[in-house]
GUVOKOL-367190 format. One record per residue (C-alpha): residue number from 1; residue in three letters; x, y, z. Coordinates in steps of 0.25 Angstrom, whole numbers, plus 5000, padded with zeros to 4 digits. Example, Ala and Ser with C-alpha at 12.3 -4.5 7.8 and 13.67 -1.06 7.14 Angstrom:
<pts>
seq|type|x|y|z
1|ALA|5049|4982|5031
2|SER|5055|4996|5029
</pts>
This chain:
<pts>
seq|type|x|y|z
1|UNK|5044|4925|5098
2|UNK|5036|4920|5087
3|UNK|5042|4909|5078
4|UNK|5047|4917|5066
5|UNK|5048|4904|5058
6|UNK|5033|4901|5059
7|UNK|5030|4916|5056
8|UNK|5039|4916|5044
9|UNK|5033|4903|5038
10|UNK|5018|4908|5040
11|UNK|5021|4921|5033
12|UNK|5029|4914|5022
13|UNK|5018|4904|5019
14|UNK|5007|4914|5019
15|UNK|5015|4923|5010
16|UNK|5015|4913|4999
17|UNK|5000|4914|4998
18|UNK|4994|4924|4989
19|UNK|4984|4931|4999
20|UNK|4977|4943|4993
21|UNK|4965|4947|5001
22|UNK|4952|4938|5000
23|UNK|4960|4928|4991
24|UNK|4962|4913|4991
25|UNK|4976|4915|4996
26|UNK|4971|4923|5008
27|UNK|4962|4911|5011
28|UNK|4973|4902|5010
29|UNK|4982|4910|5019
30|UNK|4969|4910|5029
31|UNK|4969|4895|5029
32|UNK|4984|4894|5032
33|UNK|4983|4904|5044
34|UNK|4971|4897|5050
35|UNK|4978|4884|5049
36|UNK|4990|4889|5056
37|UNK|4982|4896|5067
38|UNK|4974|4883|5069
39|UNK|4987|4876|5071
40|UNK|4991|4886|5082
41|UNK|4978|4882|5090
42|UNK|4969|4893|5085
43|UNK|4955|4892|5082
44|UNK|4954|4896|5068
45|UNK|4944|4900|5057
46|UNK|4945|4906|5043
47|UNK|4933|4916|5041
48|UNK|4930|4919|5027
49|UNK|4925|4933|5024
50|UNK|4922|4943|5012
51|UNK|4932|4953|5007
52|UNK|4934|4961|4995
53|UNK|4949|4958|4996
54|UNK|4955|4971|4991
55|UNK|4956|4985|4993
56|UNK|4960|4990|4978
57|UNK|4945|4989|4974
58|UNK|4939|4996|4987
59|UNK|4948|5007|4986
60|UNK|4951|5007|4971
61|UNK|4937|5008|4966
62|UNK|4932|5019|4974
63|UNK|4945|5027|4970
64|UNK|4942|5024|4956
65|UNK|4927|5029|4957
66|UNK|4932|5042|4964
67|UNK|4943|5044|4954
68|UNK|4934|5043|4942
69|UNK|4923|5052|4949
70|UNK|4934|5062|4951
71|UNK|4938|5062|4936
72|UNK|4924|5063|4932
73|UNK|4920|5074|4942
74|UNK|4932|5083|4937
75|UNK|4925|5083|4923
76|UNK|4912|5085|4929
77|UNK|4914|5095|4939
78|UNK|4904|5105|4935
79|UNK|4893|5094|4935
80|UNK|4888|5092|4949
81|UNK|4883|5077|4947
82|UNK|4897|5073|4943
83|UNK|4903|5080|4955
84|UNK|4893|5073|4964
85|UNK|4896|5059|4958
86|UNK|4911|5061|4960
87|UNK|4909|5066|4974
88|UNK|4901|5054|4978
89|UNK|4910|5044|4972
90|UNK|4922|5051|4978
91|UNK|4916|5050|4992
92|UNK|4911|5036|4990
93|UNK|4925|5032|4986
94|UNK|4931|5039|4998
95|UNK|4921|5033|5007
96|UNK|4924|5019|5002
97|UNK|4939|5021|5003
98|UNK|4938|5026|5018
99|UNK|4930|5014|5022
100|UNK|4938|5004|5015
101|UNK|4952|5009|5020
102|UNK|4947|5012|5034
103|UNK|4942|4998|5038
104|UNK|4928|5002|5036
105|UNK|4916|4994|5031
106|UNK|4922|4992|5017
107|UNK|4908|4995|5011
108|UNK|4913|4998|4998
109|UNK|4921|4985|4995
110|UNK|4909|4977|5002
111|UNK|4898|4983|4994
112|UNK|4904|4985|4980
113|UNK|4916|4976|4979
114|UNK|4916|4960|4978
115|UNK|4921|4952|4990
116|UNK|4928|4938|4992
117|UNK|4932|4929|5003
118|UNK|4943|4932|5013
119|UNK|4947|4924|5025
120|UNK|4951|4928|5039
121|UNK|4957|4918|5049
122|UNK|4953|4919|5063
123|UNK|4960|4911|5074
124|UNK|4957|4911|5089
125|UNK|4967|4907|5100
126|UNK|4969|4912|5114
127|UNK|4958|4910|5124
128|UNK|4946|4907|5116
129|UNK|4937|4909|5129
130|UNK|4942|4924|5132
131|UNK|4933|4935|5130
132|UNK|4945|4944|5125
133|UNK|4950|4943|5111
134|UNK|4963|4947|5104
135|UNK|4962|4947|5089
136|UNK|4975|4947|5081
137|UNK|4973|4950|5066
138|UNK|4982|4949|5054
139|UNK|4979|4946|5039
140|UNK|4983|4936|5029
141|UNK|4979|4942|5015
142|UNK|4990|4950|5007
143|UNK|4989|4963|5000
144|UNK|4991|4967|4986
145|UNK|5003|4975|4983
146|UNK|5003|4987|4974
147|UNK|5013|4999|4970
148|UNK|5006|5007|4982
149|UNK|5014|4999|4991
150|UNK|5028|4999|4984
151|UNK|5038|4998|4995
152|UNK|5047|5008|4989
153|UNK|5037|5020|4992
154|UNK|5040|5022|5006
155|UNK|5056|5021|5005
156|UNK|5055|5032|4994
157|UNK|5047|5041|5003
158|UNK|5057|5038|5015
159|UNK|5068|5042|5005
160|UNK|5061|5055|5000
161|UNK|5056|5059|5014
162|UNK|5066|5054|5024
163|UNK|5060|5053|5038
164|UNK|5046|5054|5033
165|UNK|5041|5040|5035
166|UNK|5049|5039|5049
167|UNK|5041|5051|5054
168|UNK|5027|5046|5050
169|UNK|5019|5037|5058
170|UNK|5009|5032|5048
171|UNK|5010|5023|5035
172|UNK|5007|5030|5022
173|UNK|4992|5034|5020
174|UNK|4990|5025|5007
175|UNK|4975|5027|5007
176|UNK|4974|5042|5009
177|UNK|4974|5045|4993
178|UNK|4965|5033|4991
179|UNK|4954|5040|4998
180|UNK|4959|5054|4995
181|UNK|4955|5052|4980
182|UNK|4940|5050|4981
183|UNK|4939|5061|4992
184|UNK|4946|5071|4983
185|UNK|4936|5066|4972
186|UNK|4924|5068|4981
187|UNK|4929|5082|4986
188|UNK|4933|5086|4972
189|UNK|4920|5083|4966
190|UNK|4912|5089|4977
191|UNK|4920|5102|4976
192|UNK|4922|5103|4962
193|UNK|4938|5103|4964
194|UNK|4945|5097|4952
195|UNK|4958|5096|4959
196|UNK|4952|5087|4970
197|UNK|4945|5079|4959
198|UNK|4958|5077|4952
199|UNK|4966|5073|4964
200|UNK|4955|5064|4969
201|UNK|4954|5057|4956
202|UNK|4969|5055|4954
203|UNK|4970|5049|4968
204|UNK|4957|5041|4967
205|UNK|4961|5035|4953
206|UNK|4976|5033|4958
207|UNK|4971|5025|4970
208|UNK|4962|5017|4961
209|UNK|4974|5013|4952
210|UNK|4983|5010|4964
211|UNK|4973|5001|4970
212|UNK|4971|4994|4956
213|UNK|4986|4991|4956
214|UNK|4985|4985|4970
215|UNK|4973|4976|4966
216|UNK|4981|4971|4954
217|UNK|4993|4967|4962
218|UNK|4994|4954|4969
219|UNK|4995|4951|4984
220|UNK|5009|4952|4991
221|UNK|5013|4941|5000
222|UNK|5009|4948|5012
223|UNK|5020|4942|5021
224|UNK|5021|4955|5030
225|UNK|5007|4960|5027
226|UNK|5001|4952|5034
227|UNK|5007|4938|5035
228|UNK|5015|4943|5046
229|UNK|5002|4946|5053
230|UNK|4997|4932|5051
231|UNK|5010|4926|5056
232|UNK|5008|4934|5068
233|UNK|4995|4928|5071
234|UNK|5001|4914|5068
235|UNK|5013|4917|5078
236|UNK|5003|4922|5088
237|UNK|4994|4909|5087
238|UNK|5007|4901|5090
239|UNK|5010|4910|5103
240|UNK|4996|4909|5108
241|UNK|4995|4893|5105
242|UNK|5008|4892|5113
243|UNK|5004|4901|5125
244|UNK|4988|4902|5125
245|UNK|4982|4915|5130
246|UNK|4971|4915|5141
247|UNK|4960|4926|5141
248|UNK|4962|4931|5127
249|UNK|4956|4926|5114
250|UNK|4965|4928|5102
251|UNK|4960|4929|5087
252|UNK|4971|4928|5076
253|UNK|4964|4934|5064
254|UNK|4970|4934|5050
255|UNK|4962|4941|5040
256|UNK|4960|4941|5025
257|UNK|4958|4953|5016
258|UNK|4965|4963|5026
259|UNK|4973|4969|5013
260|UNK|4959|4971|5008
261|UNK|4957|4982|5019
262|UNK|4954|4972|5031
263|UNK|4943|4965|5025
264|UNK|4946|4952|5032
265|UNK|4947|4960|5045
266|UNK|4934|4967|5042
267|UNK|4927|4953|5041
268|UNK|4933|4948|5054
269|UNK|4928|4960|5061
270|UNK|4914|4958|5055
271|UNK|4914|4943|5060
272|UNK|4921|4944|5073
273|UNK|4921|4958|5079
274|UNK|4907|4957|5084
275|UNK|4912|4946|5094
276|UNK|4925|4953|5098
277|UNK|4921|4964|5107
278|UNK|4931|4976|5106
279|UNK|4933|4977|5121
280|UNK|4938|4962|5122
281|UNK|4946|4962|5109
282|UNK|4959|4966|5104
283|UNK|4964|4966|5090
284|UNK|4979|4965|5085
285|UNK|4981|4967|5070
286|UNK|4995|4961|5065
287|UNK|4997|4966|5052
288|UNK|5011|4966|5044
289|UNK|5021|4963|5055
290|UNK|5033|4959|5047
291|UNK|5040|4972|5044
292|UNK|5052|4976|5053
293|UNK|5044|4985|5063
294|UNK|5033|4979|5071
295|UNK|5023|4991|5073
296|UNK|5011|4993|5081
297|UNK|5001|5002|5073
298|UNK|4996|5014|5080
299|UNK|4984|5016|5070
300|UNK|4980|5013|5056
301|UNK|4970|5017|5045
302|UNK|4972|5020|5030
303|UNK|4965|5033|5031
304|UNK|4960|5035|5046
305|UNK|4970|5031|5057
306|UNK|4964|5022|5067
307|UNK|4973|5021|5080
308|UNK|4975|5008|5087
309|UNK|4971|5009|5102
310|UNK|4983|5014|5111
311|UNK|4981|5004|5122
312|UNK|4981|4992|5114
313|UNK|4993|4997|5107
314|UNK|5000|5000|5120
315|UNK|4998|4985|5124
316|UNK|5004|4980|5111
317|UNK|5016|4989|5113
318|UNK|5018|4984|5127
319|UNK|5017|4969|5122
320|UNK|5027|4972|5112
321|UNK|5037|4978|5122
322|UNK|5035|4966|5131
323|UNK|5037|4956|5120
324|UNK|5049|4963|5115
325|UNK|5043|4967|5101
326|UNK|5047|4980|5095
327|UNK|5034|4987|5090
328|UNK|5034|5000|5083
329|UNK|5023|5011|5086
330|UNK|5018|5024|5080
331|UNK|5014|5019|5066
332|UNK|5000|5021|5060
333|UNK|4996|5014|5047
334|UNK|4988|5020|5036
335|UNK|4985|5006|5032
336|UNK|4974|4997|5038
337|UNK|4975|4983|5045
338|UNK|4965|4973|5051
339|UNK|4967|4981|5064
340|UNK|4959|4993|5059
341|UNK|4947|4985|5058
342|UNK|4947|4980|5073
343|UNK|4951|4994|5077
344|UNK|4940|5001|5070
345|UNK|4931|4991|5076
346|UNK|4935|4996|5091
347|UNK|4945|4984|5094
348|UNK|4958|4987|5102
349|UNK|4967|4984|5091
350|UNK|4982|4985|5087
351|UNK|4989|4983|5074
352|UNK|5004|4978|5073
353|UNK|5011|4979|5060
354|UNK|5025|4982|5056
355|UNK|5033|4992|5047
356|UNK|5046|4995|5041
357|UNK|5055|5007|5043
358|UNK|5046|5015|5034
359|UNK|5034|5011|5042
360|UNK|5027|5002|5033
361|UNK|5025|4987|5033
362|UNK|5036|4980|5025
363|UNK|5033|4976|5011
364|UNK|5019|4981|5012
365|UNK|5009|4976|5001
366|UNK|5022|4973|4992
367|UNK|5026|4960|4986
368|UNK|5038|4960|4995
369|UNK|5029|4957|5007
370|UNK|5035|4943|5008
371|UNK|5038|4933|5019
372|UNK|5053|4936|5017
373|UNK|5051|4950|5020
374|UNK|5044|4949|5034
375|UNK|5051|4953|5046
376|UNK|5048|4940|5055
377|UNK|5053|4946|5067
378|UNK|5042|4956|5067
379|UNK|5032|4945|5065
380|UNK|5037|4938|5077
381|UNK|5036|4951|5085
382|UNK|5022|4952|5080
383|UNK|5019|4938|5085
384|UNK|5026|4941|5099
385|UNK|5018|4955|5100
386|UNK|5005|4949|5097
387|UNK|5007|4938|5107
388|UNK|5010|4947|5118
389|UNK|4997|4956|5114
390|UNK|4989|4943|5116
391|UNK|4996|4939|5129
392|UNK|4995|4953|5134
393|UNK|4980|4954|5132
394|UNK|4977|4940|5137
395|UNK|4985|4944|5150
396|UNK|4977|4957|5151
397|UNK|4964|4951|5150
398|UNK|4968|4940|5160
399|UNK|4972|4950|5170
400|UNK|4959|4958|5168
401|UNK|4951|4945|5170
402|UNK|4959|4941|5182
403|UNK|4957|4955|5188
404|UNK|4942|4954|5185
405|UNK|4940|4941|5192
406|UNK|4948|4946|5204
407|UNK|4939|4957|5206
408|UNK|4926|4948|5205
409|UNK|4932|4939|5215
</pts>
């Protein structure tokens, strides 16, 4: 079992650093994490990348444009030119949002918005000469809070509609109204329907106001989301230093700007995926594992659901059973993690998270996400599980290589 004292100390220290995406605090955290991993015998480097560092402008600006276009189109419905402009702006906004929330190319923010430095920590351990690689990825930046994430909302829903949350297997689709507004503006302008324009403008401007409020807030301590994932990487590094692996190279990656819709992981992908063949690489995303119920995520996606591969999920389930780790199943997230980037690129990927009884991460994007509110037993379980996954894959590769050598002999 992982040393909970060490895990607790790491999370407590990092949580004192103000770490919004692509900020000096994020850089300070990256430097500290890199130093810790180096002490555990890893080969470590910090990679500076470019990121916008937020999601409120990439989503708020298109919604504001679509909302304004919808209001103007309602006044100019008899005029073909005004309707055409509103249709184009609504469609443009919807396309930008779809790409941004789905782990796409992020073309709107990369072309139209400013960028600044962000920092990824990339550490290597295990068997450096192996031709098989296992990537564990977490992130060290912290999210802004906002009223959208108020912790009283879901308990109220549970009281008003008893059993509803227990029956559902997906988290709330927070991004559905964000793209619905621009789509309704485009549809209403195209067809001349005032009601669609009214609803579309209302949703779009409401979304823009919501993102403006989030952007104006500060970053939360981010202990659960996702210093628990960082602590899992540190715990795993100690386990592999004490009992090294053979036949499997392990990368421990802590990304920056994950809360800016995986910008750090996108940069890692551009830099490293060309040298990581999907048929010889597995990816495990460890994100927010300090809630009461450790969970293997079945699939994720803010708008379109992407399913994680069944065979890799089965392997993780077996590892959890053999290691004595209780691991929940059946939940799909209408959110997005760094795992989505690897999954979309064709890598065998799984995502390990945790939730409360209401099926959401504890203290999600709220100022109460402090080190004192982390379930350290679950973090320890995450270290145990990730260690078991690494040893299982290393053992399976060694067996396969042994069998191949026997056949050649």
